[in-house]
C-alpha positions as CSV (number, residue, x, y, z in Angstrom):
1,M,-58.3,77.3,45.7
2,Y,-57.3,76.7,42.1
3,S,-59.0,73.7,40.5
4,T,-59.5,72.1,37.2
5,E,-60.8,68.8,35.7
6,I,-58.6,66.9,33.1
7,E,-59.7,64.1,30.8
8,V,-57.6,60.9,30.8
9,Q,-57.9,58.2,28.2
10,T,-57.4,54.9,29.9
11,G,-58.3,52.5,26.9
12,S,-59.9,49.0,26.9
13,Q,-57.6,47.2,29.4
14,A,-56.7,47.7,33.1
15,V,-54.1,50.4,33.4
16,V,-51.9,52.2,35.8
17,R,-51.7,55.7,34.2
18,D,-49.0,58.1,35.6
19,L,-50.4,61.6,36.2
20,T,-47.2,63.2,37.4
21,D,-46.7,65.2,34.2
22,E,-50.2,66.6,34.3
23,V,-49.8,67.4,38.0
24,R,-46.6,69.3,37.2
25,R,-48.3,71.3,34.4
26,F,-51.3,72.0,36.7
27,L,-49.2,73.2,39.6
28,S,-47.2,75.6,37.1
29,E,-50.4,77.0,35.7
30,A,-51.8,77.5,39.3
31,G,-48.5,79.5,40.1
32,A,-48.2,77.1,43.1
33,R,-45.6,77.8,45.9
34,D,-46.4,75.8,49.2
35,G,-49.6,74.2,49.9
36,L,-51.6,71.0,49.2
37,L,-52.5,69.4,46.0
38,H,-55.7,67.3,46.2
39,V,-56.5,64.8,43.4
40,W,-60.1,63.3,43.1
41,V,-61.5,60.8,40.6
42,P,-65.2,61.1,40.3
43,H,-65.7,57.5,39.3
44,A,-67.1,54.6,41.1
45,T,-64.5,52.1,39.4
46,A,-61.2,53.8,39.7
47,G,-58.6,54.8,42.3
48,L,-55.3,56.5,42.8
49,A,-52.1,55.2,43.8
50,V,-48.7,56.7,44.7
51,I,-46.3,54.1,43.3
52,E,-43.1,53.7,41.4
53,T,-43.7,53.2,37.7
54,G,-41.6,51.9,34.9
55,A,-39.6,49.2,36.9
56,G,-42.6,46.6,36.8
57,S,-44.4,47.8,39.9
58,D,-47.3,49.1,38.0
59,D,-47.7,45.7,36.3
60,D,-47.2,44.0,39.8
61,L,-50.0,46.3,41.1
62,L,-52.4,45.1,38.4
63,A,-51.4,41.6,39.0
64,A,-52.0,41.8,42.6
65,L,-55.4,43.4,42.0
66,D,-56.3,40.4,39.6
67,D,-55.4,38.0,42.5
68,L,-57.2,40.0,45.2
69,L,-60.2,40.9,43.0
70,P,-60.5,38.2,40.2
71,R,-62.6,39.2,37.2
72,D,-65.1,36.4,37.7
73,E,-68.7,35.7,38.5
74,R,-68.5,35.9,42.3
75,W,-69.6,39.6,42.3
76,R,-73.3,40.5,43.1
77,H,-72.9,43.8,41.0
78,R,-73.3,42.2,37.5
79,H,-73.9,44.8,34.9
80,G,-71.1,45.5,32.3
81,S,-68.4,43.1,31.0
82,H,-67.6,39.8,32.6
83,G,-66.5,40.3,36.2
84,H,-67.2,44.0,36.3
85,G,-68.4,43.9,39.8
86,R,-64.8,43.7,41.0
87,D,-64.1,47.2,39.4
88,H,-66.8,48.7,41.9
89,V,-64.8,47.1,44.7
90,L,-61.6,48.7,43.7
91,P,-62.1,52.1,45.2
92,A,-62.2,50.5,48.7
93,F,-58.7,49.3,48.2
94,L,-57.3,52.3,46.1
95,P,-59.3,55.4,47.1
96,P,-60.3,57.8,44.6
97,Y,-58.5,60.6,46.2
98,A,-54.9,61.5,47.3
99,T,-53.5,64.6,49.0
100,V,-49.8,65.5,48.4
101,P,-47.9,68.4,49.9
102,V,-46.6,71.1,47.5
103,L,-43.3,72.6,48.3
104,D,-41.8,75.5,46.4
105,G,-44.2,74.8,43.4
106,S,-43.7,71.0,43.1
107,A,-45.4,68.0,44.4
108,A,-43.4,66.6,47.3
109,L,-43.2,63.1,46.0
110,G,-40.3,60.9,46.8
111,T,-37.6,60.0,44.3
112,W,-39.3,57.0,42.8
113,Q,-43.0,58.1,43.5
114,S,-45.5,58.8,40.9
115,L,-49.2,59.8,41.4
116,C,-51.1,57.3,39.2
117,L,-54.8,56.7,38.1
118,V,-55.6,53.0,38.4
119,D,-58.5,51.9,36.2
120,T,-59.5,48.3,35.9
121,N,-62.8,49.1,34.2
122,I,-62.6,48.0,30.7
123,D,-66.0,49.3,29.9
124,N,-65.1,53.0,30.4
125,P,-62.0,54.2,28.4
126,T,-62.4,57.9,29.3
127,R,-61.8,59.3,32.9
128,R,-62.1,62.6,34.6
129,V,-59.6,63.7,37.3
130,R,-60.0,66.8,39.4
131,L,-56.8,68.6,40.4
132,S,-57.1,71.2,43.2
133,Y,-54.4,73.3,44.8
134,L,-54.8,75.0,48.1
135,P,-52.2,77.6,48.9
136,G,-50.6,77.4,52.3
């Protein structure tokens, strides 16, 4: 298995951050052919999504998360910024892992699919993402 960890800056507001270019570079460096790509986010307040970006779906996802998991005082987990408890529930809806087939050196994503880090935690602007390639 070939594996590395990258650092991703997410800033101070909720974000859907496209990782597809980083994945492409990683697979090239790994000399990937056919196999599996596994992506892991070792954080309690971030997740991964395979979603179309750039046409509004990323903003729609953040809006849906705000509707589903409002940033208010209902959460028992109360440290951090206002409503931060919802960030700790996020990985139950957007898991911190994704596995994608790799075919002929490329992630086998659909035409409009991107692999994205979803980070609603405004208290932590820097994230780590583990990329692992397992040859077939």
